[in-house]
C-alpha positions as CSV (number, residue, x, y, z in Angstrom):
1,X,17.4,-55.0,16.4
2,X,16.0,-53.1,13.4
3,X,12.3,-53.8,14.1
4,X,12.4,-53.5,17.9
5,X,10.8,-50.4,19.3
6,X,13.4,-50.2,22.1
7,X,16.9,-50.5,20.7
8,X,19.3,-48.3,22.5
9,X,20.0,-48.7,26.2
10,X,21.3,-45.6,28.0
11,X,23.3,-45.4,31.1
12,X,20.4,-44.1,33.2
13,X,18.3,-47.4,33.1
14,X,16.3,-46.1,30.1
15,X,15.6,-47.6,26.8
16,X,15.3,-45.2,23.8
17,X,14.4,-45.4,20.2
18,X,14.3,-42.4,17.9
19,X,13.8,-42.5,14.1
20,X,14.4,-38.7,13.6
21,X,17.5,-38.2,11.6
22,X,19.2,-34.9,12.6
23,X,21.5,-33.6,9.9
24,X,22.0,-30.0,11.1
25,X,22.1,-28.0,14.3
26,X,18.6,-26.8,13.5
27,X,17.3,-30.4,13.2
28,X,18.9,-31.2,16.6
29,X,17.4,-28.1,18.2
30,X,13.9,-28.9,16.9
31,X,14.1,-32.5,18.1
32,X,15.3,-31.4,21.5
33,X,12.6,-28.8,21.8
34,X,9.9,-31.3,20.8
35,X,11.2,-33.7,23.4
36,X,11.0,-31.0,26.1
37,X,7.6,-29.6,25.1
38,X,5.7,-31.2,22.3
39,X,3.2,-29.1,20.2
40,X,0.2,-31.2,21.0
41,X,-0.9,-33.7,23.7
42,X,-2.1,-36.8,21.8
43,X,-5.0,-37.2,24.2
44,X,-6.4,-33.8,23.2
45,X,-6.7,-34.8,19.5
46,X,-8.7,-38.1,19.7
47,X,-10.5,-38.6,16.4
48,X,-8.0,-36.6,14.4
49,X,-5.9,-37.9,11.6
50,X,-2.3,-37.1,10.5
51,X,0.6,-38.5,8.5
52,X,3.0,-40.2,10.9
53,X,6.6,-39.6,9.8
54,X,8.8,-40.3,12.8
55,X,8.7,-41.6,16.4
56,X,10.6,-41.2,19.6
57,X,10.0,-43.6,22.5
58,X,11.6,-43.8,25.9
59,X,10.9,-46.5,28.5
60,X,12.2,-45.7,31.9
61,X,11.8,-46.5,35.6
62,X,10.6,-44.0,38.2
63,X,10.2,-44.4,42.0
64,X,6.6,-43.8,43.1
65,X,7.0,-41.2,45.8
66,X,3.9,-42.5,47.7
67,X,4.6,-46.2,47.7
68,X,8.4,-46.2,47.2
69,X,8.0,-48.8,44.5
70,X,9.8,-48.7,41.1
71,X,7.3,-48.2,38.2
72,X,7.8,-48.5,34.5
73,X,6.9,-45.4,32.5
74,X,6.9,-44.4,28.9
75,X,7.3,-41.2,26.9
76,X,6.2,-41.3,23.2
77,X,6.5,-38.4,20.8
78,X,5.0,-38.8,17.3
79,X,6.1,-36.5,14.5
80,X,3.9,-35.6,11.5
81,X,4.9,-34.5,8.0
82,X,4.1,-30.9,8.9
83,X,6.7,-30.9,11.7
84,X,4.2,-31.0,14.5
85,X,5.0,-33.2,17.5
86,X,2.4,-35.2,19.6
87,X,3.3,-36.4,23.1
88,X,1.8,-39.0,25.4
89,X,2.8,-41.2,28.3
90,X,0.3,-43.9,27.2
91,X,1.3,-47.5,27.3
92,X,-1.4,-48.1,24.6
93,X,0.5,-45.8,22.2
94,X,3.8,-47.4,23.2
95,X,2.5,-50.8,22.4
96,X,0.7,-49.8,19.1
97,X,4.0,-48.2,17.9
98,X,5.7,-51.5,18.5
99,X,3.0,-53.3,16.5
100,X,3.3,-50.7,13.7
101,X,7.1,-51.3,13.6
102,X,6.5,-55.1,13.5
103,X,4.1,-54.7,10.6
104,X,5.6,-51.8,8.6
105,X,9.2,-51.7,9.7
106,X,10.9,-48.7,11.3
107,X,10.0,-45.2,9.9
108,X,13.3,-44.9,8.1
109,X,12.2,-47.8,5.9
110,X,8.8,-46.5,5.0
111,X,8.3,-45.4,1.4
112,X,5.8,-42.8,2.6
113,X,4.4,-41.6,6.0
114,X,1.6,-43.7,7.5
115,X,-1.8,-42.0,7.7
116,X,-3.1,-42.7,11.3
117,X,-6.1,-41.8,13.3
118,X,-6.0,-41.2,17.1
119,X,-8.6,-43.4,18.8
120,X,-9.6,-44.6,22.2
121,X,-10.3,-48.3,22.6
122,X,-12.4,-50.0,25.3
123,X,-10.5,-52.1,27.8
124,X,-11.4,-53.8,31.1
125,X,-13.5,-52.2,33.8
126,X,-15.2,-49.6,31.5
127,X,-11.8,-47.9,30.9
128,X,-10.5,-46.6,27.6
129,X,-7.0,-46.8,26.2
130,X,-5.3,-44.4,23.7
131,X,-4.3,-46.0,20.5
132,X,-3.8,-45.4,16.7
133,X,-5.6,-46.8,13.7
134,X,-3.6,-47.1,10.4
135,X,-5.8,-45.8,7.6
């Protein structure tokens, strides 16, 4: 399961992958705080570049309060080399992280961080999707 983006199944019908290695209480506290409130919303920094060091992804199901239907949702947090965290619920980012892992392996195997650029790609019906470009 090394190169799968989702590799840990929790008991709450969620799938989680986290490449952040926490060695101390401070590391764990920083990770927890980033997961609760990231520094930056990825959608707010389209066009910017940063060095991607670690990723956290969580795929989960939520009941739509209006329709009552079960919907798949994602939460993605990207971590740069400066310790900043970038959050999104974009399936485009979820999918591109999967492709990055397929091509480059999981972040713990990278010899150096990946330089990425936050972009928006055109999709059907004149809509745009959040994505990353590896530089």
